[in-house]
N, C-alpha and C positions, 0 to 999 in steps of 0.2 A: 390480797393486795396489802402492801405494807402501809400501816396506818401512820407511821412516823413521817414518811415522805409526804403524805397528804396534809398532815398537820403542819409540817415545815413550810410547804408551799402556801397554805392558807395564811399562816402568820406573816410570811414575807409579803404576800399580797396586801394584807391589812396594814403592814408597816409602810409600804409604798404609798398607799392611799392616805394614811395619817400624816406622813411626811409631806405629801403634796398639799394637803389642806392646812396643816399647822406650821410648816417650815418657815414661812415668812413672818409668823407671829412670835417666833422665839427671839429672845434677846441675843445680841451678838456675842456677849461673853459666855452665854450658855452654849452657843454653837461651837465656840473655840474650845470650851471645856470638854464637850462631847468628842470633838475631833482628837484632842489630846488623849482622852481615856481610851478611845478605840485604837489609836495608834500604839499606846502602851500595851494594851491587851494583845494586839497582833504581834508586837515584838516579843512579848513573853511566850506566847504560843510557839513562835518560831524558835526561840532559844530552847524551850523544853523539848521540842521535837527533834532537835539536832542529835540528841542521844539515841533516838530510835532509828535514825537513818543508818541503813546497812551499807549503802554504797555512796558515801558522802563525796568521795573523790570523783565519781562519775558526774554528780550534780555540779560540783565546782568546775570541772572541765567543760560541761555543757554551757554553764553560765559564762565562762571565760571565752569560749568559742563564739557564743552568741554576740558578746560585746566586741570581739575581734572582727567578726564578719561584718559589723556595721561600719567599720572604718574603711573608707575608700582609699585605695593605694594607687 
């Protein structure tokens, strides 16, 4: 059994419990700072992974089609 999956699952579970217990005790500016940092990390990961994508045109087409299909004509 993969130990990494078990550890990841347990850490996420502990983070959920810690967030539920301590989330309302954090200062508002700290919450905003955390959201900003997580957003910047997500954008950086996305930018770095663009180079590794082999079929970027298929992904762009799928996203464009998804947005086009939401529009009611």
